[in-house]
MOPAC internal coordinates of N, CA, C and O (Angstrom, degrees):
PM7 1SCF
backbone

  N    0.0000 0     0.00 0     0.00 0    0    0    0
  C    1.4519 1     0.00 0     0.00 0    1    0    0
  C    1.5362 1   107.82 1     0.00 0    2    1    0
  O    1.2310 1   120.41 1   -48.93 1    3    2    1
  N    1.3252 1   116.82 1   131.07 1    3    2    1
  C    1.4579 1   121.78 1  -179.55 1    5    3    2
  C    1.5223 1   109.70 1   -86.76 1    6    5    3
  O    1.2310 1   121.34 1   -45.60 1    7    6    5
  N    1.3166 1   115.03 1   134.40 1    7    6    5
  C    1.4590 1   120.78 1   179.16 1    9    7    6
  C    1.5230 1   109.48 1   -89.44 1   10    9    7
  O    1.2310 1   120.51 1   -51.17 1   11   10    9
  N    1.3147 1   116.63 1   128.83 1   11   10    9
  C    1.4467 1   120.21 1   177.71 1   13   11   10
  C    1.5311 1   108.79 1  -103.14 1   14   13   11
  O    1.2310 1   121.19 1   -31.77 1   15   14   13
  N    1.3120 1   115.33 1   148.23 1   15   14   13
  C    1.4471 1   120.64 1  -179.99 1   17   15   14
  C    1.5151 1   109.73 1  -109.83 1   18   17   15
  O    1.2310 1   120.98 1   -50.95 1   19   18   17
  N    1.2956 1   115.73 1   129.05 1   19   18   17
  C    1.4618 1   120.68 1   178.12 1   21   19   18
  C    1.5211 1   108.14 1   -90.35 1   22   21   19
  O    1.2310 1   120.41 1   -71.38 1   23   22   21
  N    1.3303 1   116.82 1   108.62 1   23   22   21
  C    1.4507 1   121.96 1  -176.80 1   25   23   22
  C    1.5271 1   112.04 1   -60.77 1   26   25   23
  O    1.2310 1   120.70 1   146.68 1   27   26   25
  N    1.3206 1   116.27 1   -33.32 1   27   26   25
  C    1.4584 1   119.78 1   178.39 1   29   27   26
  C    1.5165 1   112.31 1   -61.58 1   30   29   27
  O    1.2310 1   120.39 1   138.40 1   31   30   29
  N    1.3327 1   116.85 1   -41.60 1   31   30   29
  C    1.4685 1   120.14 1   178.93 1   33   31   30
  C    1.5258 1   111.16 1   -66.86 1   34   33   31
  O    1.2310 1   120.46 1   141.80 1   35   34   33
  N    1.3348 1   116.72 1   -38.20 1   35   34   33
  C    1.4548 1   120.14 1   178.40 1   37   35   34
  C    1.5289 1   111.71 1   -65.41 1   38   37   35
  O    1.2310 1   120.63 1   139.29 1   39   38   37
  N    1.3182 1   116.40 1   -40.71 1   39   38   37
  C    1.4675 1   119.98 1   177.76 1   41   39   38
  C    1.5208 1   109.61 1   -64.36 1   42   41   39
  O    1.2310 1   120.26 1   136.59 1   43   42   41
  N    1.3217 1   117.11 1   -43.41 1   43   42   41
  C    1.4750 1   120.18 1   178.96 1   45   43   42
  C    1.5162 1   110.78 1   -61.24 1   46   45   43
  O    1.2310 1   119.90 1   137.10 1   47   46   45
  N    1.3183 1   117.80 1   -42.90 1   47   46   45
  C    1.4694 1   121.60 1   179.37 1   49   47   46
  C    1.5262 1   110.77 1   -62.42 1   50   49   47
  O    1.2310 1   120.55 1   137.17 1   51   50   49
  N    1.3255 1   116.55 1   -42.83 1   51   50   49
  C    1.4671 1   120.43 1   177.00 1   53   51   50
  C    1.5173 1   111.22 1   -62.45 1   54   53   51
  O    1.2310 1   120.50 1   138.31 1   55   54   53
  N    1.3162 1   116.66 1   -41.69 1   55   54   53
  C    1.4587 1   121.17 1   178.84 1   57   55   54
  C    1.5227 1   111.16 1   -60.79 1   58   57   55
  O    1.2310 1   120.54 1   135.26 1   59   58   57
  N    1.3179 1   116.58 1   -44.74 1   59   58   57
  C    1.4605 1   121.26 1   179.35 1   61   59   58
  C    1.5235 1   110.84 1   -61.78 1   62   61   59
  O    1.2310 1   120.52 1   135.34 1   63   62   61
  N    1.3389 1   116.61 1   -44.66 1   63   62   61
  C    1.4588 1   120.42 1   179.47 1   65   63   62
  C    1.5218 1   111.82 1   -64.48 1   66   65   63
  O    1.2310 1   120.06 1   139.80 1   67   66   65
  N    1.3229 1   117.49 1   -40.20 1   67   66   65
  C    1.4595 1   120.64 1   177.48 1   69   67   66
  C    1.5244 1   111.22 1   -65.97 1   70   69   67
  O    1.2310 1   120.10 1   138.95 1   71   70   69
  N    1.3251 1   117.41 1   -41.05 1   71   70   69
  C    1.4722 1   120.34 1   176.73 1   73   71   70
  C    1.5221 1   111.09 1   -59.75 1   74   73   71
  O    1.2310 1   120.36 1   136.22 1   75   74   73
  N    1.3070 1   116.92 1   -43.78 1   75   74   73
  C    1.4747 1   120.15 1   178.36 1   77   75   74
  C    1.5295 1   110.94 1   -61.81 1   78   77   75
  O    1.2310 1   120.93 1   136.87 1   79   78   77
  N    1.3327 1   115.83 1   -43.13 1   79   78   77
  C    1.4620 1   120.71 1  -179.75 1   81   79   78
  C    1.5260 1   110.30 1   -61.82 1   82   81   79
  O    1.2310 1   119.80 1   131.49 1   83   82   81
  N    1.3404 1   117.98 1   -48.51 1   83   82   81
  C    1.4618 1   120.67 1  -179.50 1   85   83   82
  C    1.5277 1   111.24 1   -65.64 1   86   85   83
  O    1.2310 1   119.94 1   144.67 1   87   86   85
  N    1.3155 1   117.72 1   -35.33 1   87   86   85
  C    1.4680 1   119.80 1   178.05 1   89   87   86
  C    1.5216 1   111.34 1   -66.40 1   90   89   87
  O    1.2310 1   119.91 1   141.75 1   91   90   89
  N    1.3176 1   117.78 1   -38.25 1   91   90   89
  C    1.4713 1   120.66 1   175.75 1   93   91   90
  C    1.5239 1   110.81 1   -64.43 1   94   93   91
  O    1.2310 1   120.15 1   137.51 1   95   94   93
  N    1.3322 1   117.31 1   -42.49 1   95   94   93
  C    1.4563 1   120.79 1   176.93 1   97   95   94
  C    1.5222 1   111.24 1   -62.90 1   98   97   95
  O    1.2310 1   120.61 1   141.02 1   99   98   97
  N    1.3238 1   116.44 1   -38.98 1   99   98   97
  C    1.4637 1   119.39 1  -178.46 1  101   99   98
  C    1.5170 1   110.99 1   -63.37 1  102  101   99
  O    1.2310 1   120.01 1   144.30 1  103  102  101
  N    1.3201 1   117.59 1   -35.70 1  103  102  101
  C    1.4611 1   120.40 1   176.82 1  105  103  102
  C    1.5324 1   111.16 1   -66.96 1  106  105  103
  O    1.2310 1   120.90 1   142.45 1  107  106  105
  N    1.3198 1   115.89 1   -37.55 1  107  106  105
  C    1.4662 1   120.68 1  -179.66 1  109  107  106
  C    1.5257 1   110.95 1   -63.06 1  110  109  107
  O    1.2310 1   120.09 1   140.25 1  111  110  109
  N    1.3348 1   117.43 1   -39.75 1  111  110  109
  C    1.4607 1   121.72 1  -175.80 1  113  111  110
  C    1.5224 1   113.34 1  -103.49 1  114  113  111
  O    1.2310 1   120.32 1  -164.17 1  115  114  113
  N    1.3222 1   117.00 1    15.83 1  115  114  113
  C    1.4554 1   122.98 1   176.08 1  117  115  114
  C    1.5265 1   112.70 1    55.98 1  118  117  115
  O    1.2310 1   120.70 1  -138.10 1  119  118  117
  N    1.3051 1   116.27 1    41.90 1  119  118  117
  C    1.4627 1   122.51 1   172.70 1  121  119  118
  C    1.5147 1   105.34 1  -107.01 1  122  121  119
  O    1.2310 1   120.08 1   -43.31 1  123  122  121
  N    1.3261 1   117.46 1   136.69 1  123  122  121
  C    1.4587 1   120.35 1  -170.31 1  125  123  122
  C    1.5165 1   115.62 1   -71.67 1  126  125  123
  O    1.2310 1   118.69 1   166.19 1  127  126  125
  N    1.2944 1   120.09 1   -13.81 1  127  126  125
  C    1.4550 1   119.74 1  -179.56 1  129  127  126
  C    1.5159 1   111.62 1  -163.69 1  130  129  127
  O    1.2310 1   121.66 1   -18.19 1  131  130  129
  N    1.2988 1   114.44 1   161.81 1  131  130  129
  C    1.4513 1   119.69 1  -178.23 1  133  131  130
  C    1.5129 1   113.33 1   -62.28 1  134  133  131
  O    1.2310 1   120.27 1   143.03 1  135  134  133
  N    1.3243 1   117.09 1   -36.97 1  135  134  133
  C    1.4610 1   120.13 1  -179.43 1  137  135  134
  C    1.5293 1   110.40 1   -66.23 1  138  137  135
  O    1.2310 1   120.32 1   140.06 1  139  138  137
  N    1.3010 1   117.00 1   -39.94 1  139  138  137
  C    1.4656 1   119.72 1   177.78 1  141  139  138
  C    1.5220 1   110.21 1   -60.26 1  142  141  139
  O    1.2310 1   120.87 1   137.35 1  143  142  141
  N    1.2980 1   115.94 1   -42.65 1  143  142  141
  C    1.4585 1   120.15 1   178.51 1  145  143  142
  C    1.5252 1   111.75 1   -61.89 1  146  145  143
  O    1.2310 1   120.67 1   138.46 1  147  146  145
  N    1.3059 1   116.33 1   -41.54 1  147  146  145
  C    1.4647 1   120.07 1   178.99 1  149  147  146
  C    1.5195 1   111.64 1   -66.66 1  150  149  147
  O    1.2310 1   120.33 1   144.39 1  151  150  149
  N    1.3294 1   116.98 1   -35.61 1  151  150  149
  C    1.4703 1   120.30 1   177.09 1  153  151  150
  C    1.5270 1   109.54 1   -67.27 1  154  153  151
  O    1.2310 1   120.10 1   136.12 1  155  154  153
  N    1.3131 1   117.41 1   -43.88 1  155  154  153
  C    1.4616 1   120.92 1   178.07 1  157  155  154
  C    1.5266 1   110.36 1   -60.28 1  158  157  155
  O    1.2310 1   120.45 1   136.71 1  159  158  157
  N    1.3086 1   116.74 1   -43.29 1  159  158  157
  C    1.4670 1   121.18 1   178.53 1  161  159  158
  C    1.5322 1   110.63 1   -61.48 1  162  161  159
  O    1.2310 1   120.50 1   135.55 1  163  162  161
  N    1.3200 1   116.66 1   -44.45 1  163  162  161
  C    1.4667 1   121.12 1   178.81 1  165  163  162
  C    1.5169 1   109.81 1   -60.29 1  166  165  163
  O    1.2310 1   120.37 1   132.18 1  167  166  165
  N    1.3281 1   116.91 1   -47.82 1  167  166  165
  C    1.4540 1   120.52 1  -179.57 1  169  167  166
  C    1.5263 1   111.68 1   -62.05 1  170  169  167
  O    1.2310 1   120.60 1   141.38 1  171  170  169
  N    1.3130 1   116.46 1   -38.62 1  171  170  169
  C    1.4694 1   120.14 1   178.70 1  173  171  170
  C    1.5230 1   111.00 1   -65.19 1  174  173  171
  O    1.2310 1   120.78 1   134.54 1  175  174  173
  N    1.3061 1   116.11 1   -45.46 1  175  174  173
  C    1.4690 1   119.91 1  -178.44 1  177  175  174
  C    1.5238 1   112.42 1   -67.07 1  178  177  175
  O    1.2310 1   120.00 1   155.53 1  179  178  177
  N    1.3183 1   117.60 1   -24.47 1  179  178  177
  C    1.4556 1   121.40 1  -178.83 1  181  179  178
  C    1.5378 1   110.58 1  -113.03 1  182  181  179
  O    1.2310 1   120.31 1  -151.03 1  183  182  181
  N    1.3043 1   117.02 1    28.97 1  183  182  181
  C    1.4498 1   121.69 1  -175.08 1  185  183  182
  C    1.5205 1   114.02 1   -63.38 1  186  185  183
  O    1.2310 1   119.61 1   159.74 1  187  186  185
  N    1.3215 1   118.35 1   -20.26 1  187  186  185
  C    1.4653 1   121.96 1   178.71 1  189  187  186
  C    1.5252 1   112.24 1   -85.78 1  190  189  187
  O    1.2310 1   120.32 1   175.82 1  191  190  189
  N    1.3387 1   116.99 1    -4.18 1  191  190  189
  C    1.4571 1   121.77 1  -177.04 1  193  191  190
  C    1.5276 1   110.72 1  -110.39 1  194  193  191
  O    1.2310 1   120.76 1   -21.28 1  195  194  193
  N    1.3082 1   116.15 1   158.72 1  195  194  193
  C    1.4552 1   121.33 1   170.61 1  197  195  194
  C    1.5224 1   107.63 1   -80.02 1  198  197  195
  O    1.2310 1   120.23 1   -61.14 1  199  198  197
  N    1.3264 1   117.16 1   118.86 1  199  198  197
  C    1.4647 1   122.53 1   179.63 1  201  199  198
  C    1.5207 1   108.12 1  -115.62 1  202  201  199
  O    1.2310 1   121.32 1   -51.41 1  203  202  201
  N    1.3008 1   115.09 1   128.59 1  203  202  201
  C    1.4608 1   121.04 1   178.62 1  205  203  202
  C    1.5343 1   108.76 1  -112.97 1  206  205  203
  O    1.2310 1   121.35 1   -17.22 1  207  206  205
  N    1.3184 1   115.02 1   162.78 1  207  206  205
  C    1.4566 1   120.26 1  -178.56 1  209  207  206
  C    1.5303 1   110.76 1   -55.90 1  210  209  207
  O    1.2310 1   119.89 1   141.16 1  211  210  209
  N    1.2983 1   117.81 1   -38.84 1  211  210  209
  C    1.4714 1   120.95 1   178.64 1  213  211  210
  C    1.5309 1   111.30 1   -59.11 1  214  213  211
  O    1.2310 1   120.38 1   142.85 1  215  214  213
  N    1.3535 1   116.89 1   -37.15 1  215  214  213
  C    1.4648 1   120.01 1   177.06 1  217  215  214
  C    1.5145 1   110.72 1   -61.89 1  218  217  215
  O    1.2310 1   120.68 1   136.56 1  219  218  217
  N    1.3276 1   116.31 1   -43.44 1  219  218  217
  C    1.4706 1   121.35 1  -179.43 1  221  219  218
  C    1.5267 1   110.89 1   -66.45 1  222  221  219
  O    1.2310 1   120.45 1   138.24 1  223  222  221
  N    1.3215 1   116.75 1   -41.76 1  223  222  221
  C    1.4612 1   120.67 1   179.24 1  225  223  222
  C    1.5292 1   110.64 1   -59.34 1  226  225  223
  O    1.2310 1   120.82 1   135.66 1  227  226  225
  N    1.3144 1   116.04 1   -44.34 1  227  226  225
  C    1.4587 1   120.10 1  -179.25 1  229  227  226
  C    1.5353 1   110.94 1   -67.95 1  230  229  227
  O    1.2310 1   120.73 1   135.32 1  231  230  229
  N    1.3236 1   116.20 1   -44.68 1  231  230  229
  C    1.4681 1   120.55 1  -177.54 1  233  231  230
  C    1.5279 1   111.69 1   -62.56 1  234  233  231
  O    1.2310 1   120.23 1   139.28 1  235  234  233
  N    1.3309 1   117.16 1   -40.72 1  235  234  233
  C    1.4601 1   121.49 1  -175.62 1  237  235  234
  C    1.5277 1   113.00 1   -98.13 1  238  237  235
  O    1.2310 1   120.50 1  -178.13 1  239  238  237
  N    1.3296 1   116.66 1     1.87 1  239  238  237
  C    1.4694 1   122.12 1   178.33 1  241  239  238
  C    1.5253 1   112.54 1    53.12 1  242  241  239
  O    1.2310 1   121.39 1  -129.06 1  243  242  241
  N    1.3194 1   114.94 1    50.94 1  243  242  241
  C    1.4678 1   120.09 1   178.77 1  245  243  242
  C    1.5242 1   109.32 1  -126.08 1  246  245  243
  O    1.2310 1   121.25 1   -17.75 1  247  246  245
  N    1.3036 1   115.21 1   162.25 1  247  246  245
  C    1.4513 1   121.56 1   178.28 1  249  247  246
  C    1.5348 1   110.22 1   -75.83 1  250  249  247
  O    1.2310 1   121.73 1   -16.27 1  251  250  249
  N    1.3104 1   114.29 1   163.73 1  251  250  249
  C    1.4567 1   121.09 1  -179.98 1  253  251  250
  C    1.5332 1   111.53 1   -58.38 1  254  253  251
  O    1.2310 1   120.78 1   135.44 1  255  254  253
  N    1.3175 1   116.11 1   -44.56 1  255  254  253
  C    1.4748 1   120.16 1  -178.66 1  257  255  254
  C    1.5175 1   111.82 1   -64.16 1  258  257  255
  O    1.2310 1   120.18 1   144.31 1  259  258  257
  N    1.3224 1   117.26 1   -35.69 1  259  258  257
  C    1.4591 1   120.89 1   179.21 1  261  259  258
  C    1.5306 1   109.56 1   -67.56 1  262  261  259
  O    1.2310 1   119.98 1   135.09 1  263  262  261
  N    1.3211 1   117.64 1   -44.91 1  263  262  261
  C    1.4559 1   119.96 1  -179.89 1  265  263  262
  C    1.5248 1   111.06 1   -67.09 1  266  265  263
  O    1.2310 1   120.48 1   144.45 1  267  266  265
  N    1.3222 1   116.70 1   -35.55 1  267  266  265
  C    1.4771 1   119.83 1   175.62 1  269  267  266
  C    1.5144 1   110.34 1   -59.23 1  270  269  267
  O    1.2310 1   119.92 1   137.50 1  271  270  269
  N    1.3293 1   117.76 1   -42.50 1  271  270  269
  C    1.4629 1   121.71 1   178.47 1  273  271  270
  C    1.5217 1   111.61 1   -65.04 1  274  273  271
  O    1.2310 1   120.19 1   139.19 1  275  274  273
  N    1.3071 1   117.25 1   -40.81 1  275  274  273
  C    1.4659 1   121.03 1  -179.92 1  277  275  274
  C    1.5303 1   109.67 1   -65.03 1  278  277  275
  O    1.2310 1   120.60 1   134.43 1  279  278  277
  N    1.3272 1   116.45 1   -45.57 1  279  278  277
  C    1.4584 1   120.36 1   179.75 1  281  279  278
  C    1.5255 1   111.08 1   -64.16 1  282  281  279
  O    1.2310 1   120.30 1   138.54 1  283  282  281
  N    1.3160 1   117.03 1   -41.46 1  283  282  281
  C    1.4593 1   120.54 1   178.08 1  285  283  282
  C    1.5165 1   111.89 1   -61.77 1  286  285  283
  O    1.2310 1   120.38 1   142.35 1  287  286  285
  N    1.3145 1   116.89 1   -37.65 1  287  286  285
  C    1.4683 1   120.52 1   179.28 1  289  287  286
  C    1.5345 1   111.90 1   -69.29 1  290  289  287
  O    1.2310 1   120.38 1   153.93 1  291  290  289
  N    1.3088 1   116.88 1   -26.07 1  291  290  289
  C    1.4705 1   120.45 1   179.50 1  293  291  290
  C    1.5132 1   112.34 1   -78.71 1  294  293  291
  O    1.2310 1   119.74 1   157.08 1  295  294  293
  N    1.3138 1   118.11 1   -22.92 1  295  294  293
  C    1.4588 1   120.08 1  -176.14 1  297  295  294
  C    1.4992 1   113.11 1   -90.33 1  298  297  295
  O    1.2310 1   120.10 1   180.00 1  299  298  297

């Protein structure tokens, strides 16, 4: 019998493992969540550029209200 692999399940498993990893890192650096850490990392890597909230929304595929909450939590 041939074993088939469901790519969707593998992607979900990878996503869960990455979320756990980022959440552990966020505790280490006293950032409240993995997304906040990723936003900080993005801002650091692009520190020589003008970054606007719209840039962050597009990069992280989130709505305006969600990014507003993330930014508010960082300040």
